[in-house]
N, C-alpha and C positions, 0 to 999 in steps of 0.2 A: 210626809213623815221624815223626821230628822234622823241622821245617822247617829249610831251610838258612839260616844266617846271613850277613849282609852287613856290610861295614865301616860303622860308624856306627850300627847297631842298639844298642838298649838291652837289657841282660840283667841278670838278678840274679847276682852272684858274690860270693864271699868275699873281702873286702878285707884284705890282710896289714897294712895301716897302721891301718885303723879297727877291725880285730878283729871284723868283724861282716859279715853278708850285706847288700850295698848294691847301688844301681843302678850299672851299668858300661856304658861305651861299648865296642863291639867295635873294636879297633885293627887287628888282622890276622886273616885266616881261612885255614885250611888244610883242604881237602877239605869245604868247607861248614860246618865247625865253628870257633868262635872259638879262636884260638891265644893272643892277648894282649888284654887289656882294660885299660881306664882308669877308675878310680873317679871318679864324677861328684860326689863330696862332697870327697875330699882330693886328687884328680888324679894319684894314684900309679898307675903302669902295672905289670902283672905278668902271669904266665901265668895262662890261664883254668883255673879250678879247679871249674867247673860247681856253684857254690854250696857246695861242701864245702871244709873246711879248718879250720885251728886245731886246738888240742888239746882233747880232751874235758874237761869239768869234773871236777875231782878229786872223789873220793867224800866222804862226810860226814867229820867229824872223828873220829867214833867208828870208821868203817870204817878210816881211815888209822891210828889208834891200834892197832886190833886187828891191822892188818897187820904193823905194827912189832913188836908182841908175839909174833906167830907167828914172825917171822924170828929172834927172840932165842932161842927155844927153851925148854924147860921150867924151866931154871935161871937164865935170863938170860944165859946164855953162848952164844957163836956156835959 
């Protein structure tokens, strides 16, 4: 069971401006869980993401190229 958070606590969360997991201050709490946080680096406030967020890194260039070729079909036509 996770501990209940309080306003002012420091948590790790994904910052949408820094594009990284950073230290955040809890700004609001709903049912013992953070609802909004504020980045302690850039001071932007956003919904709590539980240290998840951002888009995954794209695959290697070769994987992306192979994906394009697969979509083109056997003769290069759609």
